[in-house]
C-alpha positions as CSV (number, residue, x, y, z in Angstrom):
1,M,-0.1,-0.1,0.0
2,R,1.5,3.3,-1.1
3,S,0.5,6.6,0.5
4,L,-0.2,9.5,-2.0
5,E,0.1,13.1,-1.0
6,L,-1.4,16.4,-2.1
7,L,1.0,19.0,-1.2
8,A,-0.6,22.6,-1.1
9,P,1.1,26.1,-1.0
10,A,0.5,28.5,1.9
11,R,1.5,32.1,1.8
12,N,0.5,32.3,5.4
13,K,-0.9,30.4,8.5
14,D,-4.7,31.0,7.6
15,I,-4.2,29.8,3.9
16,G,-2.4,26.6,5.3
17,I,-5.5,25.9,7.7
18,A,-7.8,26.4,4.8
19,A,-5.8,24.1,2.5
20,I,-5.9,21.4,5.2
21,D,-9.6,21.8,5.8
22,C,-10.0,21.5,1.8
23,G,-8.1,18.1,1.9
24,A,-4.4,18.7,1.7
25,D,-2.0,15.8,2.9
26,A,1.0,18.4,3.5
27,V,1.5,22.2,3.4
28,Y,4.6,23.9,2.2
29,I,5.3,27.2,3.9
30,A,8.2,29.8,4.4
31,G,9.8,31.0,7.8
32,P,11.0,34.5,8.1
33,A,13.7,34.1,5.5
34,F,15.5,31.9,3.0
35,G,12.4,31.0,1.0
36,A,12.2,31.3,-2.5
37,R,9.3,33.7,-2.3
38,K,10.7,36.6,-0.3
39,A,7.1,38.1,0.0
40,A,5.7,35.0,1.8
41,G,7.7,35.1,4.9
42,N,6.0,33.8,8.2
43,S,7.0,34.0,12.0
44,F,7.8,30.8,13.9
45,D,4.7,31.5,16.2
46,D,2.5,31.1,13.1
47,I,4.4,28.0,11.8
48,A,4.0,26.4,15.4
49,E,0.1,27.1,15.2
50,L,-0.1,25.5,11.7
51,C,1.9,22.5,12.7
52,A,-0.4,22.1,15.9
53,Y,-3.5,22.3,13.7
54,A,-2.1,20.0,10.9
55,H,-0.8,17.2,13.1
56,R,-4.4,16.7,14.4
57,F,-4.9,15.3,10.8
58,G,-1.7,13.6,10.3
59,V,-0.8,16.6,7.9
60,R,2.8,17.5,7.7
61,I,4.2,21.0,7.4
62,F,7.3,21.5,5.3
63,V,9.3,24.7,5.6
64,T,11.3,26.2,2.7
65,Y,14.9,26.9,2.9
66,N,15.4,26.9,-0.8
67,T,17.5,30.0,-1.6
68,L,21.3,30.2,-2.3
69,W,23.0,32.0,0.9
70,R,25.4,34.9,0.5
71,E,28.7,34.7,2.6
72,G,27.9,35.1,6.3
73,E,24.6,34.0,6.1
74,E,25.0,30.2,6.8
75,E,24.8,30.7,10.8
76,E,21.5,32.7,10.5
77,A,20.0,30.1,8.4
78,H,21.0,27.4,10.7
79,A,19.6,29.0,13.7
80,Q,16.2,29.7,11.8
81,M,16.1,26.0,10.9
82,L,16.6,25.0,14.5
83,Q,13.5,27.2,15.3
84,A,11.3,25.9,12.6
85,Q,12.3,22.5,13.8
86,A,11.3,23.2,17.5
87,A,8.0,24.8,16.1
88,G,7.0,21.4,14.7
89,A,8.3,21.2,11.0
90,D,8.0,17.9,9.6
91,A,10.6,18.5,6.7
92,F,12.6,21.3,5.2
93,I,12.8,22.0,1.4
94,I,16.4,22.9,0.9
95,R,18.3,24.1,-1.9
96,E,22.0,24.4,-0.2
97,P,23.6,20.8,0.0
98,R,25.5,22.2,3.2
99,I,22.5,21.5,5.2
100,A,22.8,17.7,5.0
101,A,25.9,17.7,7.2
102,W,24.3,19.4,10.3
103,D,23.6,16.7,12.7
104,D,21.3,18.9,14.7
105,I,18.7,19.2,12.0
106,T,16.8,16.0,12.4
107,V,13.9,16.3,10.3
108,P,13.9,14.8,7.0
109,L,15.2,16.9,3.9
110,H,13.6,17.5,0.6
111,A,15.6,18.5,-2.3
112,S,13.9,21.5,-3.8
113,T,12.8,21.9,-7.5
114,Q,15.4,24.8,-7.4
115,C,18.0,21.9,-7.4
116,A,17.4,21.5,-11.1
117,I,16.8,17.4,-10.6
118,R,16.1,16.5,-14.3
119,D,18.0,13.4,-14.8
120,V,18.9,10.2,-12.8
121,E,22.6,11.4,-12.0
122,R,21.2,14.4,-10.2
123,A,18.7,12.6,-8.6
124,R,21.1,10.1,-7.0
125,Y,23.3,13.0,-5.9
126,F,20.6,14.5,-3.6
127,E,19.6,11.1,-2.5
128,S,23.3,10.4,-1.6
129,L,23.2,13.5,0.7
130,G,20.4,11.8,2.7
131,C,17.5,13.7,1.2
132,E,14.3,11.8,1.7
133,R,12.4,13.2,-1.0
134,I,13.3,14.9,-4.2
135,V,11.2,17.4,-6.1
136,L,11.5,17.0,-10.0
137,E,12.0,19.6,-12.6
138,R,8.5,20.3,-14.2
139,E,9.5,20.0,-18.0
140,L,10.1,16.3,-17.7
141,S,8.3,13.6,-19.7
142,L,6.6,10.8,-17.9
143,E,8.9,8.3,-19.2
144,Q,11.8,10.6,-17.5
145,V,9.7,10.6,-14.3
146,R,9.5,6.9,-14.5
147,Q,13.3,6.3,-15.1
148,I,14.1,8.6,-11.9
149,C,11.6,7.0,-9.8
150,A,13.0,3.5,-10.5
151,A,16.7,4.7,-9.9
152,V,16.3,6.1,-6.5
153,R,15.1,4.6,-3.0
154,C,13.8,8.1,-1.9
155,E,10.4,9.7,-2.3
156,V,9.8,11.5,-5.5
157,E,7.5,14.7,-5.6
158,F,6.4,16.2,-8.9
159,F,4.2,19.5,-9.8
160,V,0.9,18.8,-11.0
161,H,-0.8,22.4,-11.0
162,G,0.2,26.1,-11.2
163,A,2.3,28.6,-12.8
164,L,5.4,27.5,-14.9
165,C,8.7,28.9,-15.0
166,V,9.7,29.0,-18.6
167,C,13.3,27.9,-17.6
168,Y,14.5,24.7,-16.0
169,S,13.8,25.5,-12.1
170,G,16.8,26.6,-10.2
171,D,18.7,27.5,-13.5
172,C,17.7,31.0,-14.3
173,R,19.6,34.2,-13.9
174,L,17.5,36.6,-16.3
175,S,15.9,38.3,-13.4
176,E,19.2,39.3,-11.7
177,Y,20.6,40.1,-15.1
178,I,17.8,42.6,-16.0
179,D,17.2,44.2,-12.5
180,G,19.8,42.8,-10.0
181,R,17.2,40.7,-8.2
182,S,18.0,37.1,-8.1
183,A,15.6,34.3,-8.4
184,D,18.1,32.1,-6.2
185,R,17.4,34.9,-3.5
186,G,13.7,34.6,-3.8
187,E,13.3,37.9,-5.5
188,C,12.4,36.9,-9.1
189,I,10.9,39.8,-11.0
190,Q,9.0,37.5,-13.5
191,A,10.8,38.8,-16.4
192,C,9.5,35.8,-18.4
193,R,6.0,37.6,-18.1
194,S,7.2,40.7,-19.7
195,L,6.8,42.1,-23.0
196,Y,9.4,41.8,-25.8
197,D,10.0,42.3,-29.5
198,L,11.2,39.3,-31.5
199,V,13.6,40.4,-34.0
200,D,15.8,38.6,-36.6
201,G,19.5,39.3,-37.2
202,E,18.6,41.8,-39.9
203,G,16.4,43.9,-37.2
204,R,13.2,42.6,-38.8
205,V,10.5,42.6,-36.3
206,L,8.7,39.1,-36.1
207,L,6.6,39.9,-32.9
208,R,6.1,43.1,-31.4
209,N,5.1,43.7,-27.7
210,K,4.3,40.1,-26.7
211,A,5.2,38.1,-23.5
212,V,7.2,35.7,-25.7
213,L,8.6,33.7,-22.7
214,S,5.3,33.4,-20.9
215,L,4.0,29.9,-20.4
216,K,0.3,28.7,-19.8
217,D,-0.3,27.1,-16.3
218,L,0.2,23.4,-15.7
219,N,-2.9,21.1,-15.0
220,L,-2.3,17.7,-14.5
221,K,-5.2,16.5,-12.8
222,S,-6.5,13.9,-15.4
223,R,-2.7,12.4,-15.3
224,L,-2.5,11.6,-11.5
225,E,-2.9,7.8,-12.0
226,D,-0.1,7.9,-14.6
227,L,2.2,9.8,-12.3
228,A,1.2,7.5,-9.6
229,E,2.0,4.3,-11.4
230,A,5.5,5.9,-12.5
231,G,6.3,6.3,-8.8
232,V,5.5,9.6,-7.7
233,V,4.1,9.9,-4.2
234,S,3.6,13.6,-3.9
235,F,1.5,15.7,-6.0
236,K,2.5,19.4,-5.7
237,I,0.3,22.5,-6.3
238,E,2.4,25.6,-7.1
239,G,1.3,29.1,-5.5
240,R,2.9,30.3,-2.5
241,L,1.8,33.8,-3.4
242,K,-1.7,32.9,-4.4
243,N,-4.7,34.0,-2.2
244,A,-6.9,31.8,-0.2
245,S,-9.8,31.3,-2.8
246,Y,-7.4,30.1,-5.3
247,V,-5.6,27.5,-2.8
248,K,-9.1,26.4,-1.4
249,N,-10.4,25.9,-5.1
250,V,-7.4,24.1,-6.5
251,V,-6.8,22.1,-3.4
252,R,-10.4,20.6,-3.2
253,D,-10.3,19.9,-6.9
254,Y,-7.2,17.7,-6.6
255,S,-8.2,16.0,-3.2
256,L,-11.5,14.7,-4.9
257,A,-9.3,13.6,-7.9
258,L,-7.0,11.8,-5.4
259,D,-10.0,10.2,-3.4
260,A,-11.3,8.9,-6.7
261,L,-7.9,7.3,-7.7
262,V,-7.6,5.7,-4.1
263,A,-11.1,4.5,-4.4
264,K,-10.2,2.8,-7.9
265,Y,-7.2,0.9,-6.5
266,P,-8.2,0.7,-2.7
267,D,-5.5,-2.3,-2.3
268,R,-2.7,-0.2,-3.9
269,Y,-3.0,3.3,-2.6
270,C,-4.0,5.4,0.3
271,R,-4.1,9.1,1.4
272,A,-1.2,10.1,3.5
273,S,-3.1,12.0,5.9
274,W,-6.4,11.3,7.9
275,G,-9.9,12.8,7.9
276,E,-13.0,13.4,5.8
277,V,-13.9,16.6,4.2
278,T,-17.5,17.5,4.4
279,G,-19.7,20.4,3.3
280,G,-18.1,23.2,1.4
281,F,-18.4,24.2,-2.3
282,T,-17.9,22.6,-5.6
283,P,-14.4,23.2,-7.0
284,D,-13.8,24.5,-10.6
285,T,-10.3,25.4,-11.5
286,A,-11.6,27.2,-14.7
287,K,-13.0,29.8,-12.4
288,T,-9.7,30.5,-10.6
289,F,-6.5,32.4,-11.6
290,N,-5.1,30.7,-14.7
291,R,-3.3,31.8,-17.8
292,G,-4.8,28.7,-19.8
293,Y,-3.7,25.3,-19.1
294,T,-1.2,22.8,-20.4
295,E,0.3,19.4,-19.6
296,L,3.6,20.7,-21.1
297,F,6.1,17.8,-22.0
298,L,4.4,15.0,-19.9
299,D,3.9,12.9,-23.0
300,G,7.2,13.6,-24.5
301,K,5.7,15.8,-27.2
302,R,5.9,19.5,-28.0
303,G,2.8,21.6,-28.0
304,K,1.6,25.2,-28.1
305,W,2.7,26.0,-24.5
306,S,2.9,29.9,-24.9
307,S,0.6,32.3,-23.0
308,M,2.3,35.3,-24.9
309,D,-0.9,37.1,-25.6
310,A,-2.0,36.6,-22.0
311,P,0.7,36.5,-19.4
312,K,-2.0,37.3,-16.8
313,S,-4.8,35.5,-15.7
314,M,-7.6,35.2,-18.2
315,G,-10.0,32.9,-16.7
316,E,-12.7,31.1,-18.6
317,A,-14.0,32.3,-21.9
318,V,-17.8,33.1,-21.5
319,G,-18.9,34.4,-24.8
320,T,-18.3,37.2,-27.6
321,V,-19.1,40.8,-27.3
322,Q,-22.0,42.1,-29.1
323,R,-24.0,45.5,-29.4
324,V,-21.5,47.7,-27.8
325,R,-22.9,51.3,-27.1
326,R,-20.6,54.1,-25.4
327,T,-22.2,57.1,-23.7
328,P,-19.9,60.1,-23.3
329,G,-19.1,60.6,-19.6
330,Q,-21.4,57.6,-18.7
331,G,-19.2,54.7,-19.7
332,M,-20.4,51.8,-22.2
333,Q,-22.9,49.0,-22.2
334,F,-22.6,45.7,-24.2
335,S,-24.2,42.3,-24.4
336,V,-22.5,39.0,-24.4
337,K,-23.3,36.0,-26.5
338,P,-22.5,33.1,-24.4
339,I,-20.6,30.1,-25.4
340,Q,-22.5,27.7,-23.4
341,R,-26.3,27.9,-22.2
342,G,-27.0,29.1,-18.6
343,L,-24.4,31.5,-18.4
344,E,-24.9,33.9,-15.2
345,L,-23.1,37.4,-14.9
346,H,-23.0,39.1,-11.6
347,N,-22.2,42.7,-10.5
348,G,-18.7,43.1,-10.0
349,D,-17.5,40.4,-12.4
350,G,-14.0,40.8,-13.6
351,F,-13.4,40.6,-17.5
352,A,-10.6,40.4,-19.7
353,I,-9.9,40.8,-23.3
354,V,-6.7,40.3,-25.6
355,T,-5.7,43.2,-27.4
356,A,-2.6,44.2,-29.5
357,D,-0.8,45.5,-26.4
358,G,-1.6,42.4,-24.4
359,V,-4.4,41.7,-21.9
360,T,-7.2,44.2,-20.9
361,G,-9.0,43.9,-17.6
362,F,-12.1,45.6,-16.4
363,R,-15.1,45.1,-13.9
364,G,-18.7,44.8,-14.9
365,D,-20.2,47.3,-12.7
366,V,-23.8,46.3,-13.6
367,C,-24.6,43.0,-15.0
368,D,-28.4,42.5,-15.8
369,G,-28.8,39.1,-17.5
370,L,-26.4,39.1,-20.2
371,Q,-26.1,43.1,-20.5
372,V,-23.1,44.6,-19.0
373,S,-22.4,48.4,-17.8
374,C,-19.1,49.5,-17.2
375,K,-16.5,52.1,-17.4
376,D,-15.4,52.8,-21.0
377,V,-12.8,50.1,-22.3
378,P,-11.4,51.7,-25.6
379,D,-10.2,48.4,-27.0
380,L,-13.4,46.6,-26.4
381,R,-15.1,45.9,-29.8
382,E,-18.1,43.7,-31.2
383,G,-17.0,40.2,-32.0
384,V,-14.0,39.8,-29.3
385,T,-13.9,37.0,-27.1
386,L,-14.9,37.8,-23.5
387,Y,-13.2,36.1,-20.6
388,R,-14.1,36.2,-17.0
389,N,-11.3,36.0,-14.6
390,I,-13.3,37.1,-11.3
391,N,-16.6,35.3,-10.7
392,T,-18.0,37.0,-7.8
393,A,-20.6,34.5,-7.0
394,F,-17.9,31.8,-7.1
395,E,-15.7,33.7,-4.9
396,K,-18.7,34.4,-2.3
397,M,-19.2,30.7,-2.4
398,L,-15.6,29.9,-1.5
399,E,-15.9,32.3,1.5
400,T,-19.3,31.4,2.8
401,Q,-19.2,27.8,2.3
402,P,-16.1,26.6,3.9
403,C,-15.0,22.9,4.0
404,R,-14.9,21.1,7.4
405,R,-12.4,18.4,7.9
406,E,-12.9,15.7,10.6
407,I,-11.5,12.4,11.9
408,P,-14.1,9.5,11.8
409,V,-14.2,7.6,14.9
410,R,-15.9,4.3,15.9
411,L,-17.5,4.2,19.4
412,S,-18.0,0.8,21.5
413,V,-20.3,1.7,24.6
414,R,-20.4,-0.8,27.2
415,V,-22.8,-0.3,30.1
416,H,-22.0,-2.3,33.7
417,G,-25.3,-2.2,35.5
418,K,-26.6,1.3,36.2
419,Y,-23.5,2.9,37.3
420,V,-20.4,2.4,35.1
421,I,-20.3,3.3,31.5
422,E,-17.2,2.5,29.4
423,I,-16.7,4.2,25.8
424,R,-14.0,2.7,23.7
425,A,-13.0,5.0,21.0
426,L,-11.0,4.1,17.8
427,S,-10.1,6.9,15.4
428,Q,-9.3,6.7,11.7
429,D,-5.5,7.5,12.3
430,G,-5.4,4.4,14.8
431,R,-5.6,6.4,18.1
432,E,-7.6,4.3,20.7
433,V,-8.6,5.2,24.1
434,L,-10.9,3.7,26.8
435,S,-12.9,6.4,29.0
436,P,-14.8,5.2,31.8
437,F,-17.5,7.1,33.5
438,H,-19.2,6.4,36.9
439,T,-22.9,7.5,37.2
440,D,-25.2,7.9,40.1
441,V,-28.7,7.9,38.3
442,D,-31.8,5.6,38.0
443,T,-32.3,2.8,35.3
444,A,-34.4,4.1,32.4
445,E,-37.7,2.9,32.1
446,N,-37.9,3.3,28.4
447,G,-34.8,1.3,27.1
448,E,-35.4,2.1,23.5
449,R,-35.7,5.8,24.1
450,A,-32.5,5.9,26.2
451,A,-30.6,3.9,23.5
452,A,-31.8,6.5,21.0
453,M,-30.9,9.5,23.2
454,L,-27.2,8.1,23.6
455,R,-26.7,7.3,19.8
456,E,-28.2,11.0,18.9
457,Q,-26.0,12.9,21.5
458,L,-22.9,10.7,20.8
459,S,-23.4,11.3,17.1
460,K,-23.1,15.0,17.3
461,R,-19.9,16.8,16.3
462,S,-17.1,17.1,18.8
463,G,-16.5,21.0,18.3
464,V,-12.8,21.9,18.2
465,Y,-11.8,18.4,18.2
466,R,-13.0,17.7,14.9
467,F,-14.2,14.0,15.5
468,L,-17.0,12.6,13.4
469,L,-18.8,9.5,14.5
470,E,-18.5,6.9,11.9
471,E,-19.7,3.9,13.8
472,L,-21.6,3.1,17.1
473,R,-22.2,0.0,18.9
474,V,-24.0,-0.2,22.5
475,E,-23.6,-3.3,24.6
476,T,-25.7,-3.6,27.8
477,A,-26.3,-6.1,30.6
478,G,-29.9,-7.0,30.2
479,G,-30.8,-4.4,27.8
480,K,-31.1,-1.9,30.4
481,L,-29.4,1.8,30.3
482,P,-29.0,4.3,32.9
483,L,-31.2,7.6,32.8
484,L,-28.8,10.0,31.4
485,S,-29.7,13.8,30.3
486,A,-28.7,15.0,27.1
487,S,-26.2,17.3,28.7
488,T,-24.6,14.6,30.6
489,I,-23.9,12.5,27.5
490,N,-22.6,15.7,25.6
491,G,-20.0,16.0,28.5
492,M,-19.1,12.5,27.9
493,R,-18.7,12.9,24.2
494,R,-16.4,16.1,24.9
495,L,-14.2,14.1,27.3
496,V,-13.7,11.1,25.0
497,A,-12.6,13.7,22.3
498,E,-10.4,15.2,24.6
499,D,-8.8,11.8,25.6
500,L,-8.4,11.0,21.8
501,D,-6.9,14.3,21.2
502,S,-4.4,13.8,23.8
503,V,-3.0,10.7,22.0
504,A,-0.4,12.0,19.5
505,A,0.5,10.1,16.3
506,S,4.0,8.6,16.2
507,P,6.7,11.1,14.6
508,A,8.4,9.9,11.5
509,V,11.9,8.3,12.2
510,P,14.4,10.2,10.0
511,R,16.7,8.4,7.5
512,E,20.4,8.4,8.3
513,R,22.3,11.3,6.1
514,V,25.8,11.1,4.8
515,Q,28.3,13.6,6.0
516,G,30.1,15.9,3.7
517,V,29.0,17.3,0.3
518,K,30.1,16.0,-3.2
519,G,30.4,18.3,-6.0
520,I,28.3,18.0,-9.1
521,N,28.6,19.8,-12.5
522,A,27.1,23.3,-12.5
523,S,25.2,24.9,-15.5
524,N,26.6,27.0,-18.0
525,P,26.9,30.5,-16.4
526,K,27.0,32.2,-19.8
527,E,23.3,31.1,-20.1
528,L,20.6,33.2,-18.2
529,M,18.2,30.3,-18.9
530,R,17.6,26.9,-20.6
531,S,14.3,25.8,-21.5
532,K,12.4,22.9,-23.0
533,Y,10.1,25.5,-24.4
534,C,11.1,26.7,-28.0
535,V,10.1,30.1,-29.4
536,R,10.9,28.6,-33.1
537,Y,8.5,25.8,-32.6
538,E,5.8,27.9,-31.1
539,L,5.8,30.1,-34.1
540,G,6.0,27.3,-36.7
541,L,9.8,28.0,-37.5
542,C,11.2,24.8,-36.2
543,P,13.5,23.1,-38.6
544,K,13.5,19.7,-36.9
545,Y,9.6,19.1,-36.6
546,Q,8.2,21.5,-38.8
547,G,10.5,21.6,-41.7
548,A,10.8,25.5,-41.7
549,R,13.9,27.6,-42.5
550,P,14.1,30.0,-39.6
551,P,16.3,33.0,-39.4
552,E,19.8,32.2,-38.3
553,E,19.7,34.6,-35.5
554,L,16.8,35.7,-33.1
555,F,16.7,38.2,-30.3
556,L,14.5,39.5,-27.7
557,L,14.4,43.4,-27.1
558,N,13.0,45.0,-23.9
559,N,13.7,48.5,-23.0
560,G,17.0,48.9,-24.8
561,R,18.1,45.4,-23.6
562,K,18.8,42.7,-26.2
563,L,18.8,39.0,-25.4
564,A,20.1,36.2,-27.7
565,L,18.2,33.1,-28.5
566,H,20.1,30.0,-29.3
567,F,18.7,26.6,-30.3
568,D,20.1,23.3,-29.0
569,C,18.2,21.1,-31.5
570,G,20.0,17.8,-30.5
571,A,18.7,18.2,-26.9
572,C,15.5,20.2,-28.2
573,E,16.0,22.9,-25.8
574,M,16.3,26.8,-26.2
575,T,18.7,29.1,-24.4
576,V,18.5,32.8,-23.3
577,S,21.9,34.7,-23.2
578,P,23.0,38.4,-23.2
579,A,23.4,39.5,-26.8
580,Q,27.0,40.2,-27.8
581,K,27.5,44.1,-28.4
């Protein structure tokens, strides 16, 4: 039986708790510093609170220390990791191999995707350091994933949803080159989402003002079974800068998909944490932030991966614009011809259209049926495709219909005469307690009514302890039950829940780590980035697959800077480098 883990991002403690309630098996979050998202730091007090909440459900908390250090920072990073460990962190996601040599760091180490693990050699290197898990590069094929999984004994984690870096992870210096802010320090300016002109060696403009390096977002929900079969145990959602509604929606969607996979193969897979998610909303990732979706290179084939026309969130296409009317000083009105029946628009919905300059977004101030009134949008014309990137009704549902996560419990009630009641509780996570109660009450004259009262009150939810009755058995001597009030039974239920909550799950035993650090080949420092994405293929100019005769030289221009594109057709990769002056 193999445990499958859904790993969710958290910008802060509250989003981490929301992810757990929606079905996450693990959450990754940053401490105060040294995480690859500088804008997503958290205090150790918040990390401790998140760990305490998570551990009720067997959910693990991974703290990110996946930046490269500058001289003199090693001592501070070490001290912070010890604090995070004391706060209850279950693992560290790391970039610096030196961490593996610290004896006092006892929680498991996970090699970050920033370690650029995309082949067996590099996977085995980080395993040799003692990393219990490696996080693979996103631009791999399923066959490459399968080969790496077969070559190592450690766990393998793979991204399944969210934004895509155009470059191989951990191997990008474009942000630092352009603005002095390094992605290796968590300060990436997302230069791949910027607008560029694409020109050839003669200065001819092939594309103007396009986000040439921007990719669609990853969505592998339909491929979880393939990845699990290949050996992946952790399915990671990108998004430590995303808001709560995004995280809740995506986590719930993928949690349901994993539940379906486990139900399909109950003798092969199980979930890595405990609890049942009840209530809440119906997830729909088309209604949350996305640039369009792609499965990237998973099938080992090239496709149209670019979002150069829409580097920001477009949302879902809802229809085409019709009957545009502009009133000077009063804004504009238009109607929508829906793509599908049943389209409902709501006041305050956010819309987007693609223009020559990229993406233009605006709010629908008043939406009456399929009629929209808003401020004037100069580029809005009849016939353009209208996208909705903020669905106010859906956002309200996410906010007002929260999920609730609870641990199923089986209760066995045994009554000794009319004075002693023993309640044995066995929770889904294997905790077991025997709680005796002594009573001084009369025997109930109506045994059936007393039994019904006992079942009704013990079946209620147990408040903050999040236990949910799954099964109840009552054993009596001669069918007689004590005459207990509802408040007394409720008090018994709360005490049983407290007893269960006081029994902690057994902590994981860390694997032995080797001492010392070996070297490994570094990337080419002259390259700003290397990518499986290829501009020539995207534009139909690939000589290998499309039989085209592309220009000998291609460059990207942005605010006076010139970047050279090079094409390694043998490896089927593209590189970006500073253009020679």
